[in-house]
C-alpha positions in Angstrom: 65.9 -41.3 -71.7 66.0 -37.8 -70.3 66.6 -38.4 -66.6 67.5 -34.8 -65.8 63.9 -33.7 -66.5 62.4 -35.9 -63.8 60.3 -33.8 -61.4 60.0 -36.1 -58.5 56.9 -36.8 -56.4 54.4 -34.0 -56.3 51.1 -33.4 -54.6 48.4 -33.2 -57.3 45.5 -30.8 -57.4 43.2 -33.9 -57.6 44.5 -35.2 -54.3 44.2 -31.8 -52.7 40.6 -31.4 -53.9 39.5 -34.8 -52.7 41.4 -34.8 -49.4 40.3 -31.3 -48.4 36.8 -32.0 -49.6 36.6 -35.2 -47.6 37.8 -33.5 -44.4 35.2 -30.7 -44.9 32.5 -33.4 -45.5 33.4 -35.2 -42.3 33.4 -32.1 -40.2 30.2 -30.7 -41.8 28.4 -34.1 -41.5 29.2 -34.3 -37.8 28.0 -30.7 -37.2 24.8 -31.3 -39.1 24.2 -34.6 -37.3 24.6 -32.9 -33.9 22.3 -29.9 -34.7 19.7 -32.0 -36.5 19.5 -34.4 -33.6 19.7 -31.9 -30.7 18.9 -28.5 -32.1 21.1 -25.5 -32.0 21.0 -24.7 -28.3 21.6 -28.2 -27.0 23.8 -29.0 -29.9 26.3 -26.3 -29.1 26.5 -27.5 -25.5 26.9 -31.1 -26.6 29.8 -30.2 -28.9 31.7 -28.4 -26.1 31.2 -31.4 -23.8 32.1 -34.0 -26.4 34.6 -32.3 -28.6 37.2 -35.1 -28.0 34.9 -37.8 -29.3 34.0 -35.7 -32.4 37.6 -35.0 -33.2 38.6 -38.7 -32.7 35.8 -39.8 -34.9 36.9 -37.4 -37.7 40.5 -38.6 -37.4 39.4 -42.2 -37.7 37.4 -41.4 -40.8 40.3 -39.6 -42.3 42.8 -42.4 -41.7 40.4 -45.1 -42.9 39.6 -43.1 -46.0 43.3 -42.9 -46.8 44.0 -46.6 -46.0 41.0 -47.7 -47.9 42.3 -46.2 -51.2 39.8 -43.3 -51.5 42.5 -41.2 -53.2 44.0 -43.8 -55.5 43.1 -43.2 -59.1 41.6 -46.5 -60.3 42.8 -48.1 -63.5 40.5 -48.5 -66.5 39.7 -52.1 -65.5 38.7 -51.1 -62.0 36.7 -47.9 -62.4 33.9 -49.3 -60.3 36.1 -48.6 -57.3 35.4 -44.9 -57.7 31.7 -45.6 -57.3 31.6 -48.3 -54.6 34.6 -47.3 -52.5 32.7 -44.6 -50.6 30.1 -47.1 -49.5 32.6 -49.8 -48.4 35.1 -47.5 -46.8 32.5 -45.3 -45.0 30.9 -48.5 -43.6 34.3 -49.7 -42.3 35.1 -46.3 -40.8 31.7 -46.1 -39.1 32.2 -49.6 -37.6 35.7 -48.7 -36.3 34.4 -45.4 -34.9 31.6 -47.1 -33.1 33.9 -49.8 -31.7 36.5 -47.4 -30.5 34.1 -44.8 -29.0 31.8 -47.3 -27.3 34.6 -49.3 -25.7 36.0 -46.2 -24.0 33.7 -44.7 -21.3 35.4 -41.3 -21.4 34.7 -41.0 -25.1 31.0 -41.1 -25.8 29.2 -40.3 -29.0 25.4 -40.6 -29.1 24.2 -43.5 -31.3 21.8 -41.3 -33.2 24.5 -38.7 -33.9 27.0 -41.5 -34.9 24.5 -43.2 -37.3 23.2 -39.9 -38.8 26.8 -38.5 -39.4 27.8 -41.8 -41.0 24.9 -41.7 -43.5 25.6 -38.0 -44.3 29.4 -38.7 -44.8 28.5 -41.6 -47.2 26.1 -39.4 -49.2 28.4 -36.3 -49.3 31.6 -38.2 -50.2 29.8 -39.9 -53.1 28.5 -36.6 -54.3 31.9 -35.0 -54.0 33.3 -37.6 -56.3 30.5 -37.0 -58.8 31.4 -33.3 -58.7 35.0 -34.2 -59.2 34.2 -36.3 -62.3 32.1 -33.5 -63.7 35.0 -31.0 -63.2 37.4 -33.5 -64.8 35.2 -33.7 -67.9 35.4 -29.9 -68.1 39.2 -30.1 -67.9 39.5 -28.4 -64.6 42.3 -30.6 -63.2 43.9 -31.4 -66.6 47.1 -30.1 -68.1 47.5 -29.5 -71.8 50.2 -31.8 -73.2 52.0 -32.5 -76.4 53.8 -35.7 -77.3 57.2 -35.2 -79.0 58.0 -38.5 -80.8 60.3 -40.0 -83.4 58.6 -43.3 -84.1 54.9 -44.4 -84.2 55.4 -47.4 -81.9 57.0 -45.3 -79.2 54.2 -42.7 -79.5 51.6 -45.4 -79.3 53.2 -46.9 -76.1 53.2 -43.6 -74.3 49.7 -42.7 -75.4 48.6 -46.2 -74.1 50.1 -45.4 -70.7 48.1 -42.2 -70.5 44.9 -43.9 -71.7 45.3 -46.7 -69.1 45.0 -44.1 -66.4 41.5 -42.6 -66.9 42.1 -40.1 -64.1 45.5 -38.9 -65.2 46.4 -35.2 -65.2 47.0 -34.8 -68.9 44.9 -33.9 -72.0 47.1 -34.7 -75.0 46.5 -32.2 -77.8 48.4 -34.2 -80.4 51.8 -35.3 -81.7 54.9 -33.3 -82.7 57.2 -35.5 -84.8 60.9 -35.4 -85.3 63.5 -37.6 -87.0 63.2 -39.4 -90.4 59.9 -41.1 -89.9 57.3 -39.2 -92.1 54.1 -37.8 -90.4 52.0 -40.1 -92.6 53.3 -43.1 -90.7 51.5 -41.9 -87.5 48.0 -43.4 -88.0 46.8 -43.6 -84.4 44.1 -41.7 -82.6 46.1 -38.5 -82.0 46.6 -36.0 -84.9 50.1 -34.9 -86.0 50.2 -31.2 -85.3 53.6 -30.4 -86.8 57.3 -31.1 -86.7 60.1 -30.0 -84.4 60.3 -26.7 -86.2 56.7 -26.0 -85.1 57.2 -26.9 -81.4 57.7 -23.4 -80.0 54.7 -22.1 -81.9 52.5 -24.9 -80.8 53.5 -24.6 -77.1 52.6 -20.9 -77.2 49.4 -21.2 -79.2 47.9 -24.2 -77.3 49.1 -23.1 -73.9 51.0 -26.4 -73.4 52.0 -27.1 -69.8 53.7 -30.5 -70.3 55.8 -31.9 -73.1 55.9 -35.7 -73.1 59.0 -37.2 -74.7 58.7 -40.5 -76.6 62.0 -40.6 -78.4 65.1 -42.8 -78.6 68.0 -42.2 -76.2 70.2 -40.8 -78.9 67.5 -38.5 -80.1 66.7 -37.2 -76.6 70.4 -36.2 -76.2 70.2 -34.3 -79.5 67.1 -32.4 -78.3 68.5 -31.2 -75.0 69.6 -27.8 -76.3 66.2 -27.3 -78.0 64.2 -28.2 -74.9 66.1 -26.2 -72.3 64.4 -22.9 -73.2 61.0 -24.5 -72.9 61.9 -25.7 -69.5 62.9 -22.2 -68.4 59.6 -21.0 -69.7 57.8 -23.3 -67.2 56.9 -26.2 -69.5 57.3 -29.5 -67.7 59.3 -32.1 -69.7 58.8 -35.7 -68.9 60.1 -39.0 -70.5 58.3 -42.3 -70.5 60.0 -43.4 -67.2 59.0 -40.3 -65.4 55.4 -40.5 -66.7 55.1 -44.1 -65.7 56.5 -43.2 -62.2 53.8 -40.6 -61.8 50.8 -42.3 -63.3 51.4 -46.0 -62.7 53.8 -45.5 -59.7 56.2 -48.1 -60.9 59.5 -48.0 -62.9 59.3 -49.8 -66.3 62.2 -52.2 -66.5 62.4 -52.1 -70.3 63.1 -48.4 -70.3 65.9 -48.0 -67.7 69.6 -48.7 -67.6 72.5 -48.4 -65.2 72.7 -44.7 -66.0 69.1 -44.1 -64.8 69.7 -46.2 -61.7 72.8 -44.2 -60.8 70.9 -40.9 -61.2 68.1 -42.3 -59.0 70.8 -43.2 -56.4 72.3 -39.8 -56.4 68.9 -38.2 -55.8 68.2 -40.5 -52.9 68.6 -39.5 -49.2 68.6 -43.1 -48.1 71.2 -42.8 -45.4 69.1 -40.3 -43.4 65.9 -42.2 -44.1 67.4 -45.4 -42.7 68.1 -43.8 -39.3 64.4 -42.7 -39.1 63.2 -46.1 -40.3 65.3 -48.0 -37.7 63.9 -45.9 -34.8 60.4 -46.4 -36.1 61.0 -50.2 -36.6 62.2 -50.6 -33.0 59.2 -48.8 -31.5 56.6 -50.4 -33.7 58.0 -54.0 -33.4 58.1 -53.8 -29.6 54.5 -52.6 -29.3 53.4 -55.0 -32.1 54.9 -58.0 -30.3 53.3 -57.0 -27.0 49.9 -56.5 -28.6 50.3 -59.5 -31.0 51.4 -62.0 -28.3 47.9 -63.2 -27.5 47.2 -63.8 -31.2 50.5 -65.7 -31.6 49.6 -67.9 -28.6 46.0 -68.6 -29.8 47.2 -69.3 -33.4 49.9 -71.6 -32.0 47.3 -73.6 -30.1 45.1 -73.9 -33.2 48.0 -75.0 -35.4 49.0 -77.7 -32.9 45.4 -79.0 -32.6 44.8 -79.2 -36.3 48.0 -80.3 -37.9 51.2 -82.1 -36.7 54.5 -80.3 -36.7 56.2 -77.2 -35.4 54.2 -74.0 -34.7 56.9 -71.6 -35.9 58.3 -72.0 -39.4 61.9 -71.0 -40.1 63.1 -70.2 -43.5 66.2 -68.7 -45.0 65.7 -65.4 -46.8 68.1 -62.8 -48.4 68.3 -59.4 -46.7 70.3 -56.2 -47.0 73.3 -56.7 -49.4 72.1 -60.2 -50.3 73.1 -61.6 -46.8 71.0 -64.6 -45.7 69.0 -64.6 -42.4 66.4 -66.8 -40.8 62.8 -65.5 -41.2 60.1 -66.5 -38.6 56.5 -67.2 -39.5 53.6 -69.1 -38.1 53.3 -72.4 -40.0 50.4 -72.3 -42.4 51.2 -75.4 -44.5 51.6 -79.1 -44.0 55.0 -80.2 -42.8 55.6 -82.1 -46.0 54.7 -79.1 -48.2 58.2 -79.2 -49.8 58.6 -82.9 -50.1 59.0 -82.5 -53.9 61.0 -79.3 -53.7 60.3 -75.6 -53.4 57.4 -74.2 -55.4 55.4 -71.0 -55.4 52.3 -70.8 -53.4 49.2 -70.8 -55.6 45.8 -69.2 -55.3 44.1 -72.4 -54.0 47.2 -74.2 -52.7 46.2 -77.6 -51.3 49.3 -77.6 -49.0 47.7 -74.8 -46.9 45.9 -76.1 -43.8 42.4 -74.9 -42.8 43.8 -72.8 -40.0 46.6 -71.6 -42.2 44.2 -70.2 -44.7 42.8 -67.8 -42.2 46.2 -67.0 -40.7 47.3 -66.0 -44.2 44.1 -64.1 -45.0 44.4 -61.9 -42.0 48.3 -61.8 -42.0 48.5 -63.3 -38.5 51.2 -65.7 -39.7 53.4 -62.6 -40.3 53.5 -61.4 -36.7 56.6 -63.3 -35.7 58.6 -61.4 -38.3 58.5 -58.5 -35.8 61.3 -60.4 -34.1 63.3 -60.1 -37.4 62.5 -56.4 -37.4 63.6 -55.9 -33.8 66.9 -57.8 -34.6 67.6 -55.4 -37.5 67.3 -58.0 -40.2 64.2 -56.5 -41.7 62.2 -53.2 -41.7 58.5 -52.6 -41.5 58.5 -51.4 -45.1 60.6 -52.5 -48.0 60.8 -55.1 -50.8 59.7 -58.5 -49.6 62.6 -60.8 -48.9 63.0 -63.7 -51.2 64.5 -67.2 -50.8 68.0 -67.8 -52.1 66.8 -70.6 -54.4 64.4 -68.3 -56.2 66.6 -65.2 -56.1 69.3 -66.9 -58.1 66.8 -67.9 -60.8 65.0 -64.5 -60.8 68.2 -62.5 -61.0 69.4 -64.6 -63.9 66.4 -63.6 -66.1 65.1 -60.3 -64.7 67.2 -57.2 -65.2 68.2 -55.3 -62.1 66.6 -57.8 -59.8 69.5 -57.6 -57.3 68.7 -53.9 -56.8 66.1 -55.0 -54.3 69.0 -56.0 -51.9 70.2 -52.3 -51.7 67.7 -51.6 -49.0 66.4 -53.7 -46.1 63.6 -56.1 -46.9 60.2 -55.3 -45.3 57.2 -56.9 -43.6 55.1 -55.1 -46.2 56.0 -52.9 -49.2 54.9 -50.9 -52.2 54.8 -54.0 -54.4 52.6 -55.8 -51.9 49.9 -53.2 -51.7 50.0 -52.6 -55.5 50.3 -56.1 -56.8 49.1 -59.5 -55.7 51.0 -62.7 -54.9 53.6 -63.4 -57.7 53.4 -67.0 -58.9 55.5 -66.5 -62.1 58.6 -64.9 -63.3 56.6 -62.3 -65.3 54.7 -61.3 -62.2 57.9 -61.2 -60.2 59.4 -58.8 -62.8 56.3 -56.6 -62.5 56.6 -56.5 -58.7 60.3 -55.5 -59.2 59.0 -52.4 -61.0 57.1 -51.4 -57.9 60.1 -52.2 -55.7 62.3 -49.9 -57.8 59.7 -47.1 -57.4 59.9 -47.6 -53.6 63.7 -47.7 -53.6 63.9 -44.4 -55.5 61.2 -42.6 -53.6 61.5 -44.2 -50.1 60.8 -41.9 -47.2 58.8 -41.6 -44.0 55.5 -40.4 -45.6 55.6 -43.1 -48.3 56.2 -45.7 -45.5 53.2 -44.4 -43.6 51.1 -44.6 -46.8 52.2 -48.2 -47.4 51.4 -49.2 -43.8 47.9 -47.6 -44.0 47.2 -49.3 -47.4 48.4 -52.6 -45.9 45.4 -52.5 -43.6 43.2 -52.3 -46.6 44.9 -55.3 -48.1 44.3 -57.2 -44.9 40.6 -56.3 -44.9 40.0 -57.4 -48.5 42.1 -60.5 -48.1 45.0 -61.8 -50.2 45.0 -61.5 -54.0 46.8 -63.8 -56.5 47.9 -62.9 -60.0 45.1 -65.1 -61.4 42.2 -63.2 -59.8 41.9 -60.6 -62.5 42.0 -57.7 -60.1 45.3 -56.1 -61.2 46.8 -54.7 -64.3 48.3 -57.4 -66.6 52.1 -57.5 -67.3 52.7 -55.1 -70.1 53.9 -56.1 -73.6 57.4 -54.5 -73.2 58.0 -56.6 -70.0 56.9 -59.7 -71.8 59.3 -58.9 -74.7 62.1 -58.3 -72.1 61.5 -61.8 -70.7 60.7 -63.6 -73.9 62.7 -66.6 -75.0 64.4 -67.1 -71.6 63.0 -70.6 -71.1 61.9 -69.9 -67.6 61.5 -72.9 -65.3 58.2 -73.7 -63.6 58.1 -73.1 -59.9 57.9 -70.5 -57.2 57.4 -70.0 -53.6 56.3 -72.2 -50.8 55.7 -71.5 -47.1 57.5 -68.2 -47.3 55.1 -66.6 -49.7 55.6 -63.1 -51.1 52.9 -61.1 -49.4 
């Protein structure tokens, strides 16, 4: 593991192309809608008089596009997102724009202009993505890469990671082998271009921008002196962990150790971030409680009318430093839900009441947790807090599980927007990989990104690990947890959202 070569989070050319392109599309579509509807003379006057509405509409579209995942590279199993997302997200953005503008008398946008601009935005955003794919096929956004490896299995694992991300940045030219394993043992899809002695020549001849390391820890240390000159020449050097962090946006448990975690901690500015997070938490929780109070009252009445028992559910969770606190939620299950002990909530859990199903679907049951945030027991964004009963079991079998307690738990988090409900130890381990990514990269912009993506999660409803809409647990993770004789069980009323 070559942790010193990790580059950190970067803004990709793909994101810039799509983001700037979408903003140009939104602006041009609105201009075209105004002029097509009113003509150039009246259109210019209309724009001067209604510039506030046009700007507000553009901002709404931009935020909804981001929250809707328009810039997230889909996995190979979900490539259809790239084709259908513009239709879905544009429809949602158009609806929100109409709702906001037509409920505010001082912000008026003509219905014809609103409808025409929405259609133009849909068509142009879809065409923009077709252009993007055409450019990708021509290698415009791709970086030439070599894989330096010392074992066929390790090389195959790294290549599989790149292959699982069809919109990754890298075009792998081939393999460069080192160590005692002969080149004839590498029988995969990628050709062996040479050995370590050929590395400098291959980098120069093939204009290599990135060197991907797939070697053992001992081998990586031996290679440091050989790789440093390449780094000074501008060649990016990434190990498997760094590549997974960039492409899959998670930290693979099977490839890290305490040394890596310590390096990540040294690179973190968590103390300064916590101050900003706390100020944001107070402001948002106060406004959230004021706006959410009518929903809490309405939901409480419905809970009382449809099932006996308390309206607010109290449950012990573990917070910062593993300290227990009482978490508040609106009750969504029957009062006897845990008569046989604590178990994880399933996809079609019969303990959930009819009202509770909709409270969970739209996250209304989570609103009382704003009290926990206001009290400082939670943050808006962070790893979801777990119950002590489950934490003890999970920490026993999942490496580094207690790392989640190094930061405040959150109402939502990176694992929640990237992975569905966890109803098994394997899935909980996979969610930990996303939590570790958040802990390492936590910051204001990442928090804003997670909050925006949470709205998308609310719109599409809850997902469970059995619905087939997420990447499966990888083989390395299964091997890491194999043979542990994990008990059945899981979460109850305090589900992992």
